[in-house]
matplotlib code that plots the C-alpha trace (Angstrom):
import matplotlib.pyplot as plt

x = [7.1, 8.0, 5.9, 2.7, 1.5, -2.0, -2.8, -6.5, -9.2, -13.0, -12.7, -10.1, -7.8, -6.8, -3.1, -3.3, -0.8, 1.4, 1.7, 2.3, 5.1, 6.7, 6.7, 8.1, 10.9, 11.9, 12.3, 14.0, 16.6, 17.3, 18.2, 14.9, 13.5, 10.1, 7.1, 4.2, 1.0, -1.2, -4.8, -6.3, -6.6, -8.6, -6.0, -2.8, -1.3, 1.5, 2.5, 2.7, 4.7, 7.1, 7.5, 8.5, 10.9, 12.6, 12.7, 14.4, 16.9, 15.8, 17.4, 16.6, 14.5, 11.1, 9.1, 5.5, 2.9, -0.9, -3.1, -6.8, -7.1, -5.3, -4.7, -2.7, -0.9, 0.3, 0.9, 4.7, 4.9, 7.4, 9.9, 10.0, 11.0, 8.0, 4.8, 2.8, -0.8, -1.8, -5.6, -8.3, -9.8, -12.8, -13.5, -14.3, -14.1, -10.4, -9.9, -11.1, -9.1, -6.0, -6.5, -6.9, -3.6, -1.7, 0.7, -0.3, -3.3, -2.7, -5.7, -4.6, -7.0, -7.1, -8.4, -12.0, -14.9, -15.7, -12.5, -12.2, -15.6, -15.5, -12.0, -13.1, -16.2, -13.9, -11.7, -14.8, -16.1, -12.7, -12.8, -16.4, -17.3, -14.0, -12.1, -9.1, -7.5, -7.9, -4.3, -3.2, -5.0, -3.2, -4.3, -2.0, -2.7, -2.1, -2.4, -2.6, -2.7, -1.1, -3.8, -2.5, -6.0, -7.4, -4.6, -5.2, -8.9, -8.3, -6.0, -8.5, -11.2, -9.1, -7.8, -11.4, -11.3, -9.5, -7.0, -3.4, -2.6, 0.8, 3.0, 3.7, 1.8, 2.4, 1.6, 0.0, 2.9, 3.6, 7.1, 5.5, 3.4, 6.5, 8.4, 5.7, 5.8, 9.5, 9.1, 10.1, 8.2, 7.5, 10.4, 12.7, 11.7, 14.7, 12.9, 14.0, 11.1, 8.2, 10.4, 11.3, 7.6, 7.0, 10.0, 8.8, 5.4, 7.0, 9.4, 6.3, 4.8, 8.0, 8.0, 4.4, 5.0, 8.0, 6.0, 3.4, 5.9]
y = [-9.8, -8.4, -8.5, -6.6, -5.3, -3.7, -1.3, -0.7, 0.7, 1.0, 4.6, 7.3, 8.3, 4.8, 5.0, 3.6, 5.9, 6.0, 2.2, 2.2, 4.8, 2.8, -0.4, 1.4, 3.2, 0.0, -2.0, 0.9, 1.2, -2.5, -1.8, -2.9, -0.9, 0.2, 1.9, 3.3, 3.5, 6.2, 5.3, 8.3, 10.6, 13.2, 13.9, 12.1, 12.5, 10.0, 11.8, 15.2, 13.5, 12.4, 16.1, 17.0, 14.1, 15.2, 18.9, 17.9, 15.6, 12.5, 9.2, 6.6, 7.9, 6.1, 6.2, 7.4, 7.9, 8.5, 6.2, 6.1, 2.3, -0.7, -2.1, 1.1, 1.0, -2.6, -2.3, -1.9, -3.7, -6.2, -3.4, -3.1, -5.5, -4.3, -2.3, -0.9, -0.1, 2.9, 2.6, 5.3, 6.2, 4.0, 0.5, 0.3, -2.0, -1.0, -2.3, -5.7, -5.7, -4.7, -7.2, -10.1, -9.1, -8.5, -11.0, -9.5, -7.3, -5.0, -3.4, -0.7, 0.1, 2.2, 0.7, 1.8, -0.4, 2.4, 1.5, -2.2, -3.2, -1.7, -3.1, -6.6, -6.2, -5.3, -8.3, -10.6, -9.1, -9.6, -13.2, -14.1, -11.9, -11.7, -14.9, -13.4, -16.1, -15.2, -16.0, -13.2, -10.6, -9.0, -6.3, -3.5, -1.5, 2.1, 5.5, 3.8, 5.7, 5.0, 2.7, -0.9, -2.1, -0.6, -2.1, -5.6, -5.3, -4.5, -7.4, -9.7, -8.5, -9.2, -12.6, -13.8, -13.4, -15.7, -13.0, -12.5, -9.6, -8.0, -7.7, -4.3, -1.1, 2.4, 4.8, 8.2, 10.6, 14.3, 13.1, 11.0, 13.8, 16.0, 13.2, 13.1, 16.9, 16.5, 13.8, 11.0, 7.8, 6.7, 4.3, 7.2, 9.3, 10.5, 9.5, 6.0, 4.7, 5.3, 4.4, 1.1, 0.2, 1.1, -0.9, -3.9, -3.8, -3.5, -6.4, -8.5, -7.6, -8.6, -11.9, -12.5, -11.8, -14.2, -16.9, -16.7, -16.8]
z = [-16.0, -12.6, -9.5, -9.1, -5.8, -5.6, -2.7, -2.6, -0.4, -0.2, 1.2, 1.4, 4.2, 5.4, 4.4, 0.9, -0.7, 2.4, 2.1, -1.6, -1.3, 1.5, -0.6, -3.7, -1.9, 0.1, -3.1, -4.9, -2.2, -2.7, -6.3, -7.9, -10.9, -9.5, -11.0, -9.0, -11.0, -9.5, -10.4, -8.7, -11.7, -9.8, -7.1, -8.3, -4.8, -5.4, -8.6, -6.9, -4.1, -6.7, -7.9, -4.3, -4.2, -7.4, -6.3, -3.1, -4.8, -2.9, -3.9, -5.1, -7.9, -8.1, -11.3, -10.7, -13.4, -13.4, -15.3, -15.9, -16.3, -14.9, -18.4, -19.3, -16.0, -16.7, -20.4, -19.8, -16.5, -17.9, -18.0, -14.2, -11.4, -9.4, -10.3, -7.3, -8.1, -5.9, -6.3, -6.3, -2.8, -3.5, -4.8, -8.5, -11.6, -11.7, -8.1, -9.1, -12.3, -10.5, -7.7, -10.2, -11.8, -8.6, -7.0, -3.6, -2.7, 0.3, 2.0, 4.5, 7.3, 10.4, 13.6, 13.9, 12.6, 10.2, 8.4, 9.2, 8.1, 4.6, 3.9, 5.0, 2.8, -0.1, 0.5, 0.6, -2.7, -4.4, -3.4, -3.9, -6.9, -8.7, -7.9, -6.2, -4.0, -0.3, 0.4, -1.9, 0.2, 3.2, 5.6, 6.7, 9.9, 9.2, 10.9, 14.3, 17.6, 21.0, 22.3, 22.6, 23.4, 20.3, 18.2, 19.7, 19.1, 15.5, 15.1, 16.8, 14.4, 11.4, 12.7, 12.4, 8.6, 6.2, 5.3, 6.2, 8.6, 8.3, 11.3, 12.8, 11.8, 10.4, 13.3, 12.9, 13.3, 12.5, 11.4, 8.7, 7.3, 7.2, 5.5, 2.7, 2.4, 1.6, -0.9, 1.5, 2.4, 5.9, 5.8, 5.0, 8.0, 10.0, 13.3, 14.2, 16.4, 14.0, 11.0, 12.5, 12.9, 9.2, 8.2, 10.1, 8.3, 4.9, 5.7, 6.7, 3.3, 1.5, 3.4, 2.5, -1.2, -1.3, 0.4, -2.4, -5.2]

ax = plt.figure().add_subplot(projection="3d")
ax.plot(x, y, z, "-o")
ax.set_aspect("equal")
plt.show()
């Protein structure tokens, strides 16, 4: 079976699907056979993103399918080099199931305590209640603004936890929203500065995954 990366959140709007799409397209560009399992059956935003990607002829092609359960999502995971679980915008039984099956659990978060605290609570629950090893959990800072102080405070907050914090961050940029509108991921944006930051975060994620293998 190939790798499984789970991208989960306790609440919506923290950059979960943004991160999942960036992971998938990065590996697909490297020649991996990648599947994104969109577990948000109510909105299916990653699946509709794929439709825009296909309509615009964006390469490489990334397989995206919507699933109601993790067990269905992973039924054919052995056919892919990488399966990315794009979780629902709230923690659930499926979150725990997916986290236990994943080689790496990525928890995106914005910089405010309103986002940081629920994601740390989710991480703690995955470890204490569901037996997910703490070393397999990594935080990804997403939708960050232009305040270096706020960024440093968020990193300091997360550094007090037992979890890994990925290097770099995905900034909040109009260019990234426009990229998604065109079926691109943030690592495919034509704007170099923001793209380089997103690339660096995904490379940090790749390094973390390989260190756990």
